[in-house]
MDTraj code that builds the backbone (N, CA, C; nanometers):
import mdtraj as md
import numpy as np

residues = "MET THR THR ALA GLN ARG LEU PRO ASP PRO TYR GLY ASN GLY GLY GLY ALA ASN LEU ALA ASP ILE LEU GLU ARG VAL LEU ASP LYS GLY ILE VAL ILE ALA GLY ASP ILE ARG ILE ASN LEU LEU ASP ILE GLU LEU LEU THR ILE LYS LEU ARG LEU ILE VAL ALA SER VAL ASP LYS ALA LYS GLU MET GLY ILE ASP TRP TRP GLU THR ASP PRO GLN LEU SER SER ARG ALA GLY ARG ASP GLU LEU ALA ARG GLU ASN ALA GLU LEU ARG ALA HIS VAL ALA GLU LEU GLU GLU ALA ARG ALA GLU VAL PRO ALA ARG ARG ARG ALA PRO ALA LYS LYS GLU ALA LYS GLU".split()
xyz = np.array([
    [-4.7265, -18.3750, -15.4880],
    [-4.6172, -18.2775, -15.5577],
    [-4.5919, -18.1633, -15.5031],
    [-4.4602, -18.1851, -15.4607],
    [-4.3653, -18.0863, -15.3446],
    [-4.2834, -17.9944, -15.4647],
    [-4.3104, -17.8696, -15.4516],
    [-4.1943, -17.7655, -15.5256],
    [-4.0932, -17.7095, -15.4567],
    [-3.9823, -17.6609, -15.4939],
    [-3.8741, -17.6450, -15.4219],
    [-3.9137, -17.4571, -15.3953],
    [-3.8701, -17.4591, -15.2773],
    [-3.8817, -17.3470, -15.2435],
    [-3.7524, -17.2425, -15.2315],
    [-3.7815, -17.0936, -15.2818],
    [-3.6881, -17.0271, -15.3134],
    [-3.6250, -16.9751, -15.1857],
    [-3.4951, -16.9596, -15.2085],
    [-3.4143, -16.8792, -15.0718],
    [-3.4245, -16.7465, -15.0634],
    [-3.4296, -16.6865, -14.9337],
    [-3.4275, -16.5493, -14.9449],
    [-3.3611, -16.4741, -15.0536],
    [-3.4173, -16.3816, -15.1070],
    [-3.2985, -16.2804, -15.1752],
    [-3.2576, -16.1826, -15.0663],
    [-3.0905, -16.1811, -15.0785],
    [-3.0511, -16.1007, -14.9735],
    [-3.0272, -15.9524, -15.0338],
    [-3.0857, -15.9278, -15.1670],
    [-3.0348, -15.7971, -15.2414],
    [-3.1556, -15.6984, -15.2478],
    [-3.2871, -15.7617, -15.1766],
    [-3.4072, -15.6923, -15.1897],
    [-3.5170, -15.7977, -15.2351],
    [-3.6087, -15.7076, -15.2592],
    [-3.7370, -15.7745, -15.3014],
    [-3.7340, -15.7890, -15.4458],
    [-3.7625, -15.9122, -15.5132],
    [-3.7703, -15.9203, -15.6502],
    [-3.6620, -15.9323, -15.7275],
    [-3.5600, -15.8356, -15.7055],
    [-3.4483, -15.8234, -15.8380],
    [-3.3260, -15.8899, -15.7601],
    [-3.3256, -15.9964, -15.8293],
    [-3.1965, -16.0905, -15.7709],
    [-3.0617, -16.0291, -15.8142],
    [-2.9494, -16.0089, -15.7672],
    [-2.8044, -15.9573, -15.8482],
    [-2.7365, -16.1092, -15.8704],
    [-2.7113, -16.0763, -15.9847],
    [-2.6215, -16.2005, -16.0313],
    [-2.4567, -16.1358, -16.0109],
    [-2.3875, -16.2501, -16.0380],
    [-2.2490, -16.1725, -16.0573],
    [-2.2164, -16.0727, -16.1396],
    [-2.2588, -16.0484, -16.2640],
    [-2.2351, -15.9773, -16.3735],
    [-2.2600, -15.8518, -16.2910],
    [-2.4049, -15.8241, -16.2237],
    [-2.4729, -15.7054, -16.1380],
    [-2.3648, -15.6578, -16.0547],
    [-2.2829, -15.7407, -15.9766],
    [-2.2406, -15.7121, -15.8522],
    [-2.1024, -15.6841, -15.9284],
    [-2.0407, -15.7495, -16.0189],
    [-1.8876, -15.7054, -16.0856],
    [-1.9404, -15.5158, -16.1621],
    [-2.0236, -15.5370, -16.1958],
    [-2.0663, -15.3901, -16.2611],
    [-2.0528, -15.3191, -16.1543],
    [-2.1225, -15.3207, -16.0419],
    [-2.1360, -15.2076, -15.9091],
    [-2.0013, -15.1918, -15.8756],
    [-1.9031, -15.2824, -15.8447],
    [-1.7798, -15.2764, -15.7866],
    [-1.6747, -15.2061, -15.8864],
    [-1.6910, -15.2478, -16.0332],
    [-1.5904, -15.1850, -16.0966],
    [-1.6469, -15.0191, -16.1489],
    [-1.7680, -15.0181, -16.1024],
    [-1.8275, -14.8557, -16.1084],
    [-1.8009, -14.8057, -16.0138],
    [-1.7931, -14.8458, -15.8902],
    [-1.7410, -14.7485, -15.7845],
    [-1.6323, -14.7616, -15.7367],
    [-1.5771, -14.9024, -15.7358],
    [-1.4217, -14.9302, -15.6928],
    [-1.4444, -14.9664, -15.5691],
    [-1.3452, -15.0344, -15.5250],
    [-1.3577, -15.1127, -15.3842],
    [-1.1938, -15.0992, -15.3305],
    [-1.1517, -15.0898, -15.2299],
    [-1.0229, -15.0620, -15.1424],
    [-1.0216, -15.1990, -15.0745],
    [-0.9209, -15.2697, -15.0463],
    [-0.9156, -15.3245, -14.9532],
    [-0.7500, -15.3273, -14.8972],
    [-0.7375, -15.3167, -14.7739],
    [-0.6197, -15.2766, -14.7331],
    [-0.6092, -15.3860, -14.6097],
    [-0.4476, -15.4139, -14.5657],
    [-0.4228, -15.5054, -14.4440],
    [-0.3072, -15.4829, -14.4459],
    [-0.2702, -15.5298, -14.3122],
    [-0.1065, -15.5233, -14.2525],
    [-0.1022, -15.6533, -14.2307],
    [0.0123, -15.7586, -14.2646],
    [0.0614, -15.8739, -14.1521],
    [0.1875, -15.8089, -14.1266],
    [0.2133, -15.8604, -13.9903],
    [0.3188, -15.8181, -13.8973],
    [0.3657, -15.9474, -13.8085],
    [0.4867, -15.9764, -13.8592],
    [0.5346, -16.1036, -13.7559],
    [0.6282, -16.0164, -13.6524],
    [0.6070, -16.0542, -13.5402],
    [0.6698, -16.0470, -13.3883],
    [0.7040, -16.1500, -13.3164],
    [0.8194, -16.1405, -13.2635],
    [0.9086, -16.2387, -13.1876],
    [0.9636, -16.1929, -13.0466],
    [0.8920, -16.1943, -12.9657],
    [0.9246, -16.1336, -12.8209],
    [0.9222, -15.9727, -12.8531],
    [0.8408, -15.9339, -12.9075],
    [0.7916, -15.7883, -12.9259],
    [0.9157, -15.7208, -12.9688],
    [0.9757, -15.8341, -13.1073],
    [1.0991, -15.7647, -13.1850],
    [1.0065, -15.7752, -13.3380],
    [0.9724, -15.6739, -13.3895],
    [0.9279, -15.6703, -13.5385],
    [1.0064, -15.7359, -13.6131],
    [0.9306, -15.8626, -13.6522],
    [1.0499, -15.9337, -13.7981],
    [1.0181, -15.8735, -13.9254],
    [0.8776, -15.8722, -13.9483],
    [0.8372, -15.8694, -14.0866],
    [0.7414, -15.8128, -14.0772],
    [0.7029, -15.7173, -14.1675],
    [0.5717, -15.6082, -14.1754],
    [0.5353, -15.6332, -14.3290],
    [0.4164, -15.6859, -14.3759],
    [0.3856, -15.6696, -14.5440],
    [0.2505, -15.5693, -14.4902],
    [0.2794, -15.4703, -14.6367],
    [0.1605, -15.3986, -14.5989],
    [0.0949, -15.4385, -14.7548],
    [-0.0497, -15.4462, -14.7289],
    [-0.1096, -15.5033, -14.8720],
    [-0.2074, -15.3743, -14.8794],
    [-0.2219, -15.3451, -15.0185],
    [-0.3233, -15.2204, -15.0355],
    [-0.3927, -15.2952, -15.2220],
    [-0.4734, -15.3221, -15.2119],
    [-0.5432, -15.3692, -15.3374],
    [-0.6629, -15.2707, -15.3556],
    [-0.6814, -15.2229, -15.4873],
    [-0.7894, -15.1212, -15.5389],
    [-0.8587, -15.2208, -15.6663],
    [-0.9701, -15.2552, -15.6586],
    [-1.0329, -15.3258, -15.7870],
    [-1.1184, -15.2102, -15.8516],
    [-1.1122, -15.1675, -15.9540],
    [-1.2167, -15.0536, -16.0105],
    [-1.1867, -15.0672, -16.2062],
    [-1.2664, -15.0277, -16.2427],
    [-1.2219, -15.0048, -16.3869],
    [-1.1122, -14.9235, -16.4341],
    [-1.0744, -14.9259, -16.5606],
    [-0.9932, -14.8750, -16.5685],
    [-1.0035, -14.6981, -16.5719],
    [-1.1093, -14.6685, -16.6440],
    [-1.2170, -14.5400, -16.6543],
    [-1.2016, -14.4778, -16.4693],
    [-1.2811, -14.5530, -16.4162],
    [-1.2426, -14.5019, -16.2617],
    [-1.1135, -14.4857, -16.1962],
    [-1.0232, -14.6191, -16.2073],
    [-0.9045, -14.5855, -16.2034],
    [-0.8116, -14.4232, -16.2913],
    [-0.8389, -14.4185, -16.3547],
    [-0.7867, -14.2764, -16.4441],
    [-0.8485, -14.1809, -16.3758],
    [-0.9795, -14.1826, -16.3558],
    [-1.0605, -14.0605, -16.2508],
    [-0.9914, -14.0291, -16.1411],
    [-0.9378, -14.1680, -16.0708],
    [-0.8801, -14.1147, -15.9318],
    [-0.7534, -14.0979, -15.9193],
    [-0.6829, -14.0859, -16.0638],
    [-0.5540, -14.0132, -16.0713],
    [-0.4451, -14.1565, -16.0807],
    [-0.5096, -14.2522, -16.1110],
    [-0.4455, -14.3909, -16.0987],
    [-0.3900, -14.4442, -16.2255],
    [-0.2489, -14.4322, -16.3048],
    [-0.2450, -14.4696, -16.4248],
    [-0.1060, -14.5229, -16.4608],
    [-0.0389, -14.5882, -16.3621],
    [0.0816, -14.6384, -16.3715],
    [0.1165, -14.7330, -16.4620],
    [0.0267, -14.7768, -16.5352],
    [0.0550, -14.8910, -16.6232],
    [0.0440, -14.8235, -16.7846],
    [0.0265, -14.6832, -16.7835],
    [0.0436, -14.6219, -16.8950],
    [0.1930, -14.5945, -16.9217],
    [0.2868, -14.5813, -16.7979],
    [0.4480, -14.5528, -16.7932],
    [0.5025, -14.6637, -16.7949],
    [0.4778, -14.7787, -16.7785],
    [0.5334, -14.8795, -16.7273],
    [0.5901, -14.9474, -16.8906],
    [0.7126, -14.9653, -16.8938],
    [0.7547, -15.0171, -17.0636],
    [0.6948, -15.1433, -17.0296],
    [0.7064, -15.2416, -16.9569],
    [0.6440, -15.3992, -16.9660],
    [0.5214, -15.4116, -16.9776],
    [0.4329, -15.2892, -16.9547],
    [0.2916, -15.2878, -16.9793],
    [0.2260, -15.1986, -17.0880],
    [0.2962, -15.1193, -17.1300],
    [0.2448, -15.0711, -17.2433],
    [0.3387, -15.0317, -17.3557],
    [0.3121, -15.0541, -17.4729],
    [0.3962, -15.0238, -17.5817],
    [0.4501, -14.8664, -17.6036],
    [0.2842, -14.7960, -17.5764],
    [0.3646, -14.6510, -17.6207],
    [0.4503, -14.6075, -17.4842],
    [0.4782, -14.6584, -17.3649],
    [0.5578, -14.6270, -17.2578],
    [0.7184, -14.6415, -17.3248],
    [0.7037, -14.7692, -17.3858],
    [0.8013, -14.8137, -17.4367],
    [0.8756, -14.7350, -17.5310],
    [0.7977, -14.6825, -17.6108],
    [0.8242, -14.5907, -17.7196],
    [0.8754, -14.4633, -17.6677],
    [0.8244, -14.3945, -17.5823],
    [0.8495, -14.2906, -17.5206],
    [0.9744, -14.2954, -17.4650],
    [0.9885, -14.4274, -17.4128],
    [1.1308, -14.4365, -17.3302],
    [1.2550, -14.4069, -17.4439],
    [1.2165, -14.5290, -17.5362],
    [1.3287, -14.5178, -17.6463],
    [1.3561, -14.3786, -17.7142],
    [1.2198, -14.2835, -17.6901],
    [1.2278, -14.1964, -17.7619],
    [1.3419, -14.0923, -17.6934],
    [1.2975, -14.0830, -17.5536],
    [1.3836, -13.9866, -17.4771],
    [1.5326, -14.0321, -17.4352],
    [1.5441, -14.1522, -17.4401],
    [1.7078, -14.2219, -17.4514],
    [1.7698, -14.1608, -17.5862],
    [1.7048, -14.1604, -17.6924],
    [1.7797, -14.1199, -17.8345],
    [1.8070, -13.9596, -17.8209],
    [1.6949, -13.8722, -17.7560],
    [1.7015, -13.7577, -17.7238],
    [1.8437, -13.7526, -17.6701],
    [1.8536, -13.8048, -17.5602],
    [1.9845, -13.7713, -17.4743],
    [2.0976, -13.8294, -17.5451],
    [2.1154, -13.9420, -17.6239],
    [2.2285, -13.9746, -17.7134],
    [2.2426, -13.8704, -17.7896],
    [2.1760, -13.8100, -17.8735],
    [2.1837, -13.7073, -17.9685],
    [2.2719, -13.6029, -17.9080],
    [2.1845, -13.5675, -17.8101],
    [2.2594, -13.4386, -17.6910],
    [2.4035, -13.4663, -17.6858],
    [2.4199, -13.5679, -17.6278],
    [2.5806, -13.6147, -17.6217],
    [2.6780, -13.6080, -17.7124],
    [2.6161, -13.6679, -17.8562],
    [2.6766, -13.6668, -17.9637],
    [2.7331, -13.5430, -17.9869],
    [2.6060, -13.4343, -17.9916],
    [2.6468, -13.3040, -18.0186],
    [2.7340, -13.2305, -17.9261],
    [2.7585, -13.2592, -17.7937],
    [2.8407, -13.1855, -17.7170],
    [2.9851, -13.2552, -17.7522],
    [2.9949, -13.3911, -17.7545],
    [3.1147, -13.4256, -17.8213],
    [3.1470, -13.3878, -17.9639],
    [3.0614, -13.3652, -18.0467],
    [3.1181, -13.2879, -18.1923],
    [3.1636, -13.1627, -18.1462],
    [3.1212, -13.0997, -18.0703],
    [3.1512, -12.9427, -18.0255],
    [3.2762, -12.9342, -17.9613],
    [3.2955, -13.0367, -17.8894],
    [3.4402, -13.0301, -17.8031],
    [3.5557, -13.0754, -17.9122],
    [3.5054, -13.1335, -18.0162],
    [3.5919, -13.1746, -18.1012],
    [3.6244, -13.0923, -18.1883],
    [3.5452, -12.9966, -18.2118],
    [3.5836, -12.8762, -18.2917],
    [3.6440, -12.7710, -18.2152],
    [3.6241, -12.7488, -18.1180],
    [3.7212, -12.6899, -18.0535],
    [3.8802, -12.7001, -18.0326],
    [3.9154, -12.8539, -18.0467],
    [4.0365, -12.8952, -18.0599],
    [4.1162, -12.8491, -18.1593],
    [4.2289, -12.7848, -18.1533],
    [4.3030, -12.7555, -18.2666],
    [4.3340, -12.8375, -18.3473],
    [4.3377, -12.8097, -18.4831],
    [4.3572, -12.9168, -18.5928],
    [4.4925, -12.9912, -18.5719],
    [4.5763, -12.9314, -18.5354],
    [4.7238, -12.9725, -18.5322],
    [4.7303, -13.1012, -18.4053],
    [4.6319, -13.0614, -18.3266],
    [4.6639, -13.1911, -18.2140],
    [4.5655, -13.3154, -18.2489],
    [4.4528, -13.2565, -18.3484],
    [4.3997, -13.3850, -18.4150],
    [4.4534, -13.4721, -18.4673],
    [4.5474, -13.4282, -18.5581],
    [4.6420, -13.4826, -18.6423],
    [4.7082, -13.6061, -18.5934],
    [4.7262, -13.6973, -18.6633],
    [4.7978, -13.8097, -18.5829],
    [4.9654, -13.7593, -18.6397],
    [5.0001, -13.8037, -18.5115],
    [5.1816, -13.7736, -18.5326],
    [5.2616, -13.8517, -18.6440],
    [5.3180, -13.7861, -18.7332],
    [5.3829, -13.9032, -18.8410],
    [5.5150, -13.9367, -18.8070],
    [5.5490, -14.0731, -18.8271],
    [5.6412, -14.1014, -18.7583],
    [5.7514, -14.1156, -18.8703],
    [5.8616, -14.1000, -18.8212],
    [5.9633, -14.0707, -18.9188],
    [5.9919, -14.2107, -18.9481],
    [6.0861, -14.2450, -19.0903],
    [6.1299, -14.3827, -19.1202],
    [6.2897, -14.3852, -19.0610],
    [6.3069, -14.5013, -19.0131],
    [6.4364, -14.5063, -18.9744],
    [6.4658, -14.5489, -19.0828],
    [6.6124, -14.5214, -19.0958],
    [6.7117, -14.5789, -19.2076],
    [6.8273, -14.6778, -19.1496],
])
top = md.Topology()
chain = top.add_chain()
for i, resn in enumerate(residues, 1):
    res = top.add_residue(resn, chain, resSeq=i)
    for name in ("N", "CA", "C"):
        top.add_atom(name, md.element.get_by_symbol(name[0]), res)
traj = md.Trajectory(xyz[None], top)
């Protein structure tokens, strides 16, 4: 009777790491992948693409000061509300300015000119 041999454990003795363990480690610590792609033709740079990828948990990203998704209206409903509130405040201020300017104009200039009836 033959038994299958177990392959060597790459993560140390006895404790095998499964995908969940690896993912937990990566999200807990974070990982940065960076690279540049350059396309040159006869020593003339035609195209440069800079790639930066950070894989981390939301908590770790916030700890590192990365929270752009909270201010993007496409990704956060709170950001959309904040943007609408800011726009509303700007519009109210603009209306108040217009009303003040209108109040300063003499009443005789605001009154529509009366057209005399032709006989």
